[in-house]
C-alpha positions in Angstrom: -0.1 -0.1 -0.2 1.5 3.2 -0.8 1.7 6.2 2.1 0.3 9.2 2.7 3.2 11.1 1.0 2.5 9.2 -2.2 -1.2 9.5 -2.1 -0.7 13.4 -1.8 1.6 13.0 -4.6 -1.0 11.1 -6.5 -3.9 13.1 -5.5 -2.1 16.2 -7.0 -0.7 14.7 -10.4 -4.8 13.3 -10.8 -6.0 17.1 -10.7 -3.5 18.1 -13.1 -4.2 14.5 -15.3 -7.8 15.5 -15.2 -7.2 19.1 -16.0 -5.5 18.0 -19.4 -7.5 15.3 -20.0 -11.2 17.1 -20.3 -10.5 19.7 -23.3 -9.0 16.9 -24.9 -11.6 14.2 -24.6 -14.3 17.1 -25.3 -12.1 18.3 -28.5 -11.5 14.5 -29.5 -15.0 13.3 -29.6 -15.9 16.3 -31.5 -13.4 16.0 -34.1 -14.6 12.0 -34.2 -17.8 12.6 -34.7 -19.8 12.0 -32.3 -21.3 13.7 -28.5 -18.9 15.6 -27.0 -19.9 13.2 -23.5 -18.6 9.9 -25.5 -15.4 11.2 -25.1 -15.6 12.0 -21.1 -17.0 8.7 -20.7 -13.8 7.3 -22.3 -11.4 9.1 -20.1 -13.6 7.9 -17.3 -13.3 4.2 -18.5 -9.3 4.6 -18.8 -9.3 6.2 -15.1 -11.0 4.2 -13.3 -11.1 0.4 -14.9 -7.7 0.9 -17.1 -6.1 2.0 -14.5 -6.3 -0.6 -11.8 -4.5 -2.8 -13.8 -0.4 -3.4 -13.4 0.6 -3.3 -16.6 1.3 0.1 -16.6 1.7 2.0 -13.6 2.3 5.7 -14.6 0.8 5.5 -18.4 -2.5 7.2 -18.5 -5.3 6.0 -21.2 -8.3 7.7 -22.4 -9.5 9.0 -26.3 -6.6 10.0 -28.5 -6.3 12.1 -31.6 -4.4 8.7 -33.2 -7.6 6.9 -33.0 -10.0 10.5 -34.2 -10.0 9.9 -38.3 -10.8 6.0 -38.2 -13.2 6.2 -35.9 -14.7 9.1 -38.1 -15.0 7.2 -40.5 -16.3 3.9 -39.3 -19.4 6.1 -37.8 -20.0 7.5 -40.8 -20.1 4.4 -42.9 -21.9 2.1 -39.9 -23.6 4.6 -37.8 -23.1 6.0 -34.6 -25.3 2.8 -32.5 -22.6 0.7 -34.6 -19.8 2.3 -32.9 -20.0 0.4 -29.4 -20.1 -3.0 -31.3 -17.0 -2.0 -33.7 -15.3 -1.2 -30.2 -16.0 -4.2 -27.9 -14.7 -6.2 -30.7 -11.2 -4.5 -31.0 -11.2 -4.9 -27.3 -11.5 -8.8 -27.5 -9.5 -8.4 -30.2 -7.4 -7.0 -28.0 -8.0 -9.1 -25.1 -7.1 -12.6 -27.4 -3.8 -10.6 -28.6 -2.8 -9.9 -24.9 -3.8 -13.9 -23.9 -1.5 -15.5 -26.3 1.3 -12.7 -24.8 1.5 -11.3 -28.4 2.3 -7.4 -26.4 6.0 -8.1 -27.0 5.6 -8.4 -30.8 4.4 -4.7 -31.0 7.8 -3.8 -30.6 9.3 -4.9 -33.9 6.4 -2.9 -36.4 9.0 -0.4 -38.0 9.4 2.6 -36.1 9.3 4.4 -39.8 5.7 3.1 -40.3 4.5 4.5 -36.7 6.3 7.6 -36.9 4.2 7.8 -40.8 1.3 6.8 -38.8 1.5 9.6 -36.8 2.4 12.4 -39.2 -1.0 10.7 -41.9 -3.4 11.2 -38.9 -1.0 14.8 -37.8 -2.3 15.9 -41.6 -5.8 14.4 -41.5 -5.9 15.8 -37.7 -4.9 19.3 -39.7 -6.9 19.3 -42.3 -10.1 18.5 -40.6 -9.6 21.0 -37.2 -9.0 24.5 -40.0 -12.8 23.8 -41.3 -13.4 23.4 -37.4 -11.3 26.6 -36.6 -12.9 28.2 -38.9 -17.2 27.8 -38.5 -17.3 25.7 -41.7 -18.7 22.0 -43.0 -16.2 20.3 -43.9 -16.3 18.1 -47.1 -15.9 14.3 -46.3 -12.6 13.1 -48.5 -9.4 14.2 -46.6 -8.3 15.3 -50.1 -11.2 17.5 -50.4 -10.5 18.8 -47.2 -6.6 19.4 -48.7 -8.1 20.7 -52.2 -10.3 23.7 -50.2 -8.5 25.3 -47.7 -7.7 28.0 -50.1 -11.2 28.9 -49.7 -11.6 29.0 -46.2 -10.5 32.6 -46.6 -13.6 33.3 -48.1 -16.0 31.9 -45.7 -14.6 32.1 -42.5 -16.3 32.6 -39.3 -13.5 35.8 -38.1 -14.6 35.4 -34.4 -14.3 32.0 -34.6 -10.4 31.7 -36.2 -9.2 34.2 -33.3 -10.8 32.2 -30.6 -9.1 29.1 -32.0 -5.6 30.7 -33.0 -5.5 32.5 -29.2 -6.0 29.6 -27.8 -3.4 27.7 -30.1 -1.2 31.0 -29.1 -1.2 30.1 -25.6 -0.9 26.5 -26.2 3.2 27.4 -28.3 3.7 30.2 -25.6 2.8 28.2 -22.2 5.8 26.2 -22.8 8.0 28.7 -22.3 7.0 30.6 -19.1 8.5 29.2 -15.6 7.9 25.6 -14.3 5.6 26.7 -11.2 2.9 28.3 -13.9 3.0 25.1 -15.9 2.0 23.2 -13.5 -2.0 24.9 -15.2 -2.2 23.0 -18.6 -1.4 25.0 -20.9 -4.6 23.8 -23.0 -6.9 24.2 -20.4 -6.3 27.5 -19.7 -6.3 28.1 -23.4 -9.5 27.3 -23.7 -10.7 28.5 -20.4 -9.3 31.7 -22.0 -11.5 31.4 -25.7 -14.3 31.1 -23.7 -14.0 33.3 -21.9 -13.4 36.1 -24.1 -16.8 34.1 -25.6 -18.7 34.9 -23.3 -17.6 38.7 -22.4 -18.0 39.7 -26.2 -21.1 37.3 -26.7 -19.4 36.2 -29.9 -22.3 34.6 -32.2 -20.2 30.8 -31.9 -20.7 27.5 -32.1 -20.6 25.7 -28.5 -20.0 22.1 -27.5 -23.3 20.5 -27.2 -23.7 18.5 -23.8 -26.7 16.2 -23.1 -25.5 14.6 -20.3 -22.6 11.8 -19.4 -25.4 9.2 -18.2 -27.8 10.1 -20.5 -24.7 9.6 -23.8 -24.6 5.9 -22.4 -26.1 4.1 -25.3 -25.2 -0.1 -25.1 -24.9 -1.2 -28.6 -28.1 -3.4 -29.6 -28.1 -7.2 -30.7 -29.0 -5.3 -34.4 -25.8 -2.8 -34.3 -23.5 -6.1 -34.1 -24.8 -7.2 -37.7 -22.1 -4.1 -39.1 -20.1 -6.6 -37.8 -21.0 -9.3 -40.7 -19.2 -7.1 -43.4 -15.1 -7.3 -44.6 -15.3 -3.3 -44.2 -16.4 -3.5 -40.3 -13.7 -6.6 -40.2 -11.1 -4.4 -41.3 -12.4 -1.2 -39.1 -12.2 -3.7 -35.8 -8.8 -4.9 -36.8 -7.1 -1.5 -37.7 -8.8 -0.1 -34.5 -7.6 -3.0 -32.4 -3.5 -3.3 -33.5 -3.5 0.7 -34.0 -5.0 1.2 -30.3 -2.5 -1.5 -29.0 0.8 0.2 -31.4 0.2 3.2 -30.1 -0.7 2.5 -26.3 3.0 0.1 -26.3 4.9 3.2 -27.6 3.8 4.8 -25.7 4.4 2.9 -22.8 7.9 2.5 -24.0 7.8 6.4 -24.3 7.0 6.9 -20.0 9.4 3.7 -19.1 12.2 5.9 -20.0 10.5 9.3 -17.8 10.7 7.9 -14.4 12.7 5.2 -12.4 10.0 3.2 -10.8 8.5 -0.1 -12.3 8.9 -1.0 -16.5 5.6 -1.9 -18.2 4.7 -5.5 -18.5 3.6 -5.5 -22.7 1.2 -8.1 -22.5 -0.6 -7.0 -19.4 -0.9 -3.5 -20.3 -2.6 -5.1 -23.6 -4.9 -7.0 -21.4 -5.7 -4.3 -19.6 -6.8 -2.4 -22.9 -8.6 -5.2 -24.1 -10.9 -4.4 -20.4 -11.0 -1.1 -20.8 -12.2 -1.0 -25.4 -14.1 -3.9 -23.9 -15.9 -1.8 -21.2 -16.4 0.9 -23.5 -18.2 -0.9 -26.4 -20.2 -2.1 -24.6 -21.3 1.9 -23.1 -21.3 2.6 -26.9 -18.6 5.2 -26.4 -15.3 5.8 -27.8 -12.4 3.6 -28.6 -9.4 4.6 -25.7 -5.6 3.9 -26.1 -2.5 5.2 -23.7 -2.2 8.6 -24.4 1.5 10.2 -24.2 0.3 14.1 -23.7 -2.0 12.8 -20.3 0.8 9.8 -19.3 4.0 12.7 -19.5 1.6 15.0 -17.7 1.0 12.6 -14.8 4.5 11.7 -14.8 5.7 15.5 -14.5 3.1 16.3 -11.7 4.5 13.8 -9.4 2.3 10.2 -9.5 4.0 7.7 -8.2 1.9 4.8 -8.4 -0.9 4.2 -10.9 -3.7 5.8 -8.0 -3.2 9.3 -10.4 -4.2 7.4 -13.0 -7.8 6.2 -11.2 -8.4 9.1 -9.6 -8.1 11.1 -13.2 -11.0 8.8 -14.1 -12.7 10.2 -10.9 -12.1 13.7 -11.1 -13.3 13.8 -14.9 -16.8 11.6 -13.5 -17.2 14.3 -11.1 -17.0 17.5 -13.7 -19.1 15.9 -16.2 -21.9 14.7 -13.7 -21.4 18.4 -11.8 -20.6 20.8 -14.2 -22.1 20.3 -17.8 -23.3 23.7 -18.3 -19.4 24.9 -18.4 -18.9 22.6 -21.1 -21.7 24.0 -23.6 -19.6 27.3 -22.9 -16.5 25.8 -24.4 -16.8 27.2 -28.3 -15.8 24.2 -31.2 -12.9 26.9 -32.5 -11.1 26.2 -28.8 -11.0 22.6 -29.2 -9.9 22.8 -33.3 -7.6 25.0 -31.5 -6.2 22.6 -29.6 -6.6 19.5 -32.0 -4.3 21.7 -34.6 -1.7 21.9 -32.3 -1.9 18.0 -31.5 -1.7 17.5 -35.0 1.1 19.5 -35.7 3.1 17.6 -32.9 2.5 14.4 -34.5 4.5 16.0 -37.6 7.5 14.3 -37.6 9.7 16.9 -39.6 13.0 16.6 -37.3 12.7 12.8 -37.4 12.0 12.7 -41.5 15.2 14.9 -42.0 17.5 13.0 -39.6 16.8 9.6 -41.3 17.2 11.4 -45.1 20.7 11.9 -43.7 21.4 8.3 -42.1 18.9 6.1 -43.5 17.2 7.6 -46.6 14.9 4.1 -46.7 13.6 4.6 -43.7 12.7 8.1 -44.7 10.9 7.3 -47.6 8.7 4.6 -46.0 7.9 7.4 -43.2 6.7 9.9 -45.9 4.6 7.0 -48.5 2.8 5.6 -45.2 1.8 9.4 -44.2 0.8 9.7 -48.2 -1.3 7.0 -48.2 -2.9 7.6 -45.5 -4.0 11.0 -46.3 -4.7 9.7 -49.7 -7.0 6.4 -48.8 -7.6 5.7 -45.2 -5.5 4.7 -41.9 -6.0 0.9 -42.5 -5.1 0.9 -46.1 -2.3 3.5 -45.6 -0.7 2.1 -42.7 -0.8 -1.8 -44.8 1.0 0.0 -47.6 3.5 1.2 -45.1 3.9 -1.9 -43.7 4.3 -3.6 -46.9 7.1 -1.0 -48.3 9.0 -2.0 -44.7 8.9 -5.3 -45.2 10.0 -5.1 -49.5 12.5 -2.9 -47.9 13.8 -5.4 -45.5 13.7 -8.0 -47.4 15.7 -6.2 -50.5 18.2 -4.9 -48.0 18.4 -8.7 -46.7 19.0 -10.3 -50.0 22.5 -8.8 -50.8 24.2 -11.5 -53.5 28.2 -10.9 -54.6 29.3 -12.6 -57.4 33.5 -13.2 -56.9 35.8 -14.8 -60.2 38.5 -16.8 -59.2 41.4 -18.3 -61.4 42.5 -22.0 -60.4 45.0 -22.3 -62.7 43.2 -23.2 -66.1 40.0 -22.9 -64.3 37.7 -20.3 -63.1 36.3 -20.9 -60.4 32.8 -18.7 -59.5 31.7 -18.3 -55.9 28.4 -16.9 -54.6 28.1 -15.4 -51.7 25.0 -13.7 -50.0 21.5 -15.1 -49.4 20.2 -15.1 -53.2 16.7 -14.6 -53.7 14.0 -13.5 -56.6 15.1 -9.8 -55.4 18.5 -10.2 -56.7 17.6 -12.4 -58.9 18.1 -9.7 -62.5 22.0 -9.3 -60.6 22.9 -12.9 -60.3 22.0 -13.8 -63.7 24.2 -10.8 -65.7 27.0 -12.0 -63.7 26.4 -15.2 -64.8 25.7 -14.8 -68.2 28.6 -12.7 -68.5 31.3 -15.0 -67.8 33.6 -16.0 -70.7 31.3 -18.7 -73.4 35.1 -20.3 -74.3 36.7 -21.3 -70.8 36.2 -24.1 -67.9 33.7 -23.2 -64.8 33.2 -24.7 -61.7 29.9 -22.4 -59.7 30.3 -22.5 -56.3 27.2 -22.1 -54.0 28.4 -23.2 -50.6 28.8 -19.8 -49.5 25.2 -18.6 -49.8 23.7 -18.5 -46.4 20.3 -18.4 -48.1 18.6 -19.9 -51.9 14.7 -19.1 -53.0 13.3 -21.8 -54.8 12.9 -19.2 -57.5 17.2 -19.0 -58.1 17.7 -22.1 -57.5 15.4 -22.5 -61.1 16.8 -19.9 -62.5 20.2 -21.6 -62.4 19.5 -25.1 -63.1 18.3 -23.3 -66.4 21.6 -21.4 -66.7 23.7 -24.7 -65.8 21.6 -26.4 -68.8 22.5 -24.0 -71.2 26.2 -24.1 -70.2 26.1 -28.4 -69.8 26.9 -28.8 -73.5 30.6 -26.7 -73.4 33.9 -28.5 -72.8 35.3 -27.8 -69.4 31.6 -27.2 -67.2 31.7 -28.7 -64.1 28.2 -27.7 -62.5 27.2 -26.7 -59.1 28.8 -27.3 -56.1 
C-alpha cells in the first residue's frame, strides 16, 4: 500500500491529468463526429477501469487523437449505434492478443511506419480541424478538405478563427513560461481563455453541445452487431485493435524512459487496454488508447503509483456530472485549436530530416505511409507502409555477391550471401557475362539462403552451359 506521501503526490497529479484530459476528451469526440459526452465516458473508463491494472504504473488512457480519423470513418460508414459493437470487438481482439502474449511483438513494428502513421494522422487531423476552427462545414474526404483549404478565407467565421488562433498561441507560449506556472495545463488555460472571451463579448460562435454523460451512454443492441459481418467492419475492428495497441505500447516505452519506477509489462498492458475497450464498447463510447500527453503530464506532476490515473477518472466523472453547463460554453473553435496543435506535434519533421541524412529508405517508408493515409484511409495507409517496410527489409537483407577466382586453367565462380528473387536479375547478369570458352566451376557453398526462383534460374543456366567443354556444374 502506498504511504501518505505517495497518496498526496498521486492526488495532486490526478487533478493535473484530469485538467489536461478534459478538453482533449471533448475535442477528440467532436473531431470524431460523436457527442462530446462519449469522449468523457472513455476518459472515465480509462481511469476507473484500465487504471486498476498493473501493466503500466504511470501511463494514462483515454480517447486519443490518433484514432480520430478511423472513428470518424467508422461512424460515417456504419452509424453511431454500431460504434459500440466495433469498439467492443476491438477490445476482444486486444484481449486475445494479450492472452497469447503477443504484446512484446508490437515492438517489432518498423518505427518508420509508426512515425508515418502519426504524421498521416496529424495531416488528416489538421485538414479537418482547419474547417472546425473556421466555422465552416468540412467536405467528407481528406483530399477534398486539402483541396478546399484555399477557399476558407472567403467563407470563414473570423470570430471563431480568432478564438482558435488565440488558443493555439496560448499553447505555444505556455511551454516558455516558468515551471511553477506550467503546473496548470496549457490546453486548459487556452480553452478557458477562449471561452471567457467568447462569453464576455457574446460572440456568435458555435459551442459544444452536452446532453449529460449518463444520457449519452447507449449500449449496442443485437442489431448493431450485424454490421460486424461485413469485410469493411472486420477491417475497421482489426485496425482499431492494432493501432490502439501499437500506440499504447509505444507510449509505454516512452513513459518508461521518463521515470525510475517499474517498467511496463506489455502483455498485461494489452490485456488492460482490451478490458477498457470492451467496457467502452458496452457503453457505446469512443475507443481508448494510452495517451502520451496525459501520461507525460502524470509523470511531470509527480505521480508515484497507479492511484493517480484511477483518481483522474473520478475527477473527469465529477466534472462532467457536476458542471455540464460549463462545457456548453466552450467554443468549438477553441477545441479545434487544441487539436490543430496536437496534429502539428504529430508531424515528425525532425525525424524525417534525420532519417534522410542517415537512412533514406526509412525516410521514404515514413513519407509513403503518411501520404497513403491522406490519400486513402488510416488502415490502408498503414498496410501500405508495412508492405513497403517489409519489401525494404527483404531487399536490404538479400545481398548477393559474385566472386571470380582463377585456379589455373579453371575459373571458379563463388556466389555469397542471400540469393532471392529480388537479386535474381543481378545474379543472372553476372553469370551470363562469364567467358564462354573457359572451364567454369560454380560454387554455391557461400550462400546462406537460396530461394526456389534462384535455384530454378541456376538450373536453367546450367542446362544452357552444359554442352560447353569444361563445365563442372554446381557444388
